[in-house]
N, C-alpha and C positions, 0 to 999 in steps of 0.2 A: 393228396395224391399218393398212390402206391406204385412203386417201381419194382418190376420183377424181370428175371431173365429166363427165357424158355430155351431149352436145348433141342435142336433139330435132329432129325434122323441122319443127316449127312455130316454130322459133327460140327455144325455151326450153331449160332445162337441168335435169338431175337430179343430186343429190348422192348418191354411192354410197360405202358404207363396207364394207370386207371384213375379216373376222376369221378367225384360224386359219391354216392352211397356205396361203401366198400363191399357190402354183402348183397347188393342188388341182385334179384333173380334174373335168369337168362332173358326172360321176356321183357325186362326193363333195362337191358344193356345194349348199347350201340357200339359196334366196332368200326372205327374209321380206317379206311384204306387210302393212304395218301398218294399224292401225285409225284411226278419226277421233280428232282431238285429240292424236295421238301422233306425235312426230318420231322420226327415226332415233336421235337422242341418247338418248331415253327407252328405246329398245330395246337400247342398248349393253351394259348389264350382262347382259341375256339372251343377246345374240349372243356375248359373250365366254365365258359359262358354257356355252352350247350347243356352241360350237366345241370347247371343252375336253372336254366330255362325249362328243361324237362321236369325238374322238380324233385322233391324228396322221394327217395326210393329208386332213383334212376342212376345209372352210371354210364360213362363214356370211356371206351378203351381205345388207345392209340398205340400202334407199334411201329418201330422203325423197320421198313422193308430192307432187304439185303443191300449192303454196300453203303449204308448211311447211319448216322447217329451212333447209337450204342449196339447195333447189330453187326454181325460178322460180314465179311466181304461176300460178293457173289461167288459161288463155287465155279470151278472150271466148266462143269456141265450145266451151268445156269440156263434155265429156260422158263417158260410160263408154267411148266410143271413144278418148278421150285416155288413159285409164287402161290400156286394152288395148295401145295403141301404146307407152306408157312401159314396161310390164312386158316387152313383146317386146324393147325396146331393152336392158333390163337383162339379160335372158336371153342375148341375143346377145353382149353385152359380157363376161359372166361365164362363159358356156358351161354354166351350171348346168342340171341335169336334175331338180332337186327344188324344190318350192315349199311354203312354209308360210304360210297366210293366218290373220290374227287379226281377229276382229270385222268391221268394215266392209271390211277388206282381203280378207275371204273373198268378198265380192261382186265385187271386182276380179278375184280369182283365178278364181272360178267362171266369170264371163263371158269371161275371157281364155282359159282352158284349153279351154273349149267350142269356141273358134275355132282353138286350136292343135292340136287332135287331128288326127292324120294328117300333121302337118308336122314339121320339124326342131325346133320349139319345144315339142312335146308332152312334158310331164314324165314321168319314170319313176315319181316318187312325188309325191302331192299330199295334204297334210294341212291340215285346216281346224279351227281352234279357236274355239268360240263364234261360228258364222257369223251375221253380221248381213246379212240379205237378205230382202226382202219376198216370201215364198212364199205364194201363195193368200190374200193380204191377212191373213197371220198377225199383222202388226203394224198397229194402227190409226194411220194417219198423219194423222188429221184435225187434229192439233195443229201440223202443219208450217207452214201459212200464217201462223198467229199467231207461231210461232217465228221465221220469216223476217222478219216485220214488226218483231219485237222487236230482232233483230240489226241491221236497217237503222236503227232509231231509237236504237240504243245502249243499249237496256234489257237489259244483259248478264245480270243476275241472273235476270230473268224468263225470258229466252231459255234460260239454262242449266237453270232449274227445269223448263221445258217439255220439254227434251231428257231430263233425268233421269227425269221421270215417264213420258215416252213409251217409254223402253227398259227401264223397270222395272215393266212393266204389271201384274205380279202381286205386286209387293213392297210393303213398308211405305210407300214414298214416295207411292204412289197415295192414301194416306189423309191426306196432309199437304196442306192448302189451298195453292194456288200462291203467294198473297202471303206466307204464313208461310215456305214453302220458299225463296222468293226472298230473303226477309230473312235466313234462316239462311245461304244461300249467299253473300250479300253480306258476311257477317262474315268469310269466309275470302278475300275478294277481294284483300287485300294479299299473299297467299302467292304463291310462285313458280309453283306449279302452276296457281293461279287466273289469274295473268297470262298463262300459256301458253294456257289455255282461251280467254281473251278475245281473244288474237291469232288463234286458229284458228277462231273462230266463223264468220267470213265464208266461210272455206274449207269448213266443215262444211255450210253452206247449199248450196253447189254440189255437194258429193259426196253428200249425202243426196238431193238432187233427182235426181242421176244414178243412184244405186245403190239407192234405197229407195222413192222416191215411187210408181213404177209397179210394180204387183204382177206377179210372174212365177210360172210354174208349175214345180213340182219336176221334172216330166217333161221340161222344156226342157233339163235338164242331164243327161239319161240317157246322153249320149255321152261323159261324162267317163271317164278311164282306169280300168280295173278296178283295184281295190286302193286307190282313193281313201279316205282315212281321216277320219272326223268325230270330233272330240273335244269334250266339253262339261264344263265345271266343275260339279261337283255342287252348288256353292253359287252358281252364276251364275243370273241371272234366268230364269224358266221359258220366256220367249220363245226363248232360245237353244237350250234343250232341244228344244222343239217344232220349230223350224226344222231343226235337225240331223237329227232323226228323220224328218221328211218327205223331206229330200234323200236320206238313207240308203236309205229305202224305194224311192225312184225310180231309184237308180243301181245297176245290176247289179254285183255283186262288191265293193261298197264295204263299209267297216267302220265300226262305231260303238263308242265307248268313253266311259264316264262316269268322270271323274277325281275320286276321293274327295277331299274337303277343298279342292278347287281353286275359285277364284273367277274372275270375268271378267278381272281384271288379273294373273292368275298368270303369263302369258307375259312381260310386261315385268318382273315381279318375279323372274323366273328361279327359280320354285319347283322344288325338286329333284325331286319326284315327277313333275311334268310334263316336265321335262328328260329324265328316264329313259324315260318313255313315248315321247316323240318320237324319242329316240335309238334305241330298240328298233325303231321303225317305219322310220326312214330307213336304218338299217343292215341291216335284214332282207333 
């Protein structure tokens, strides 16, 4: 693994971690754009396994987006423009020609690649797993203001409960009253994962506001590269299925695949079935 620090134009910095063949050419490098509440460290097992599955001569690059891990905090004027500029910096540094987005990282990837089309940064391959982006108001964000207030007031369990319910719109969590759900989540507060969530909640407020609060139209992304691949975990919340299908229908030449047995967290968990699907796509 090679670790490096990239200096951004606004005075910040990004932590970048590269796995696999150190001098792999751009066509054999995949940049992973991670989701909310997830650091590059959490993606490390996946990146190691993915680079190994891709084979000799390939590399996987993972960076900490703003406000997490080894990267600097979100700047005061943080927006989706910050994320686009950061991804462009990573692509120039690594020379990678392939991008893999996960969850909210798909919003970053979609908005970025839409701008990169026709430039030297346009990827040869773009894969998006369980895309989290607000297409045609497919996700009810009416809970966001209350979530933001809870984070500001330090009501972490209540904020986390609102987030979980918001993104599991058709799942069993919707049937659990918020006070009860908040109480259940408070029970796991001492765990390492829960402490990481607490640390990243303020960052989540900024990135949800930038990438999810304003609804976008699927047709806005119709200029994405032909061959863009959407993947969805069969056991992921229905919201991700609907979002991927809408985007797939609007993007000419794109593909759609449902991954049996996979869940939303199957990428960080380095699930073998998903690793094989992604390898087949990027190596094809």
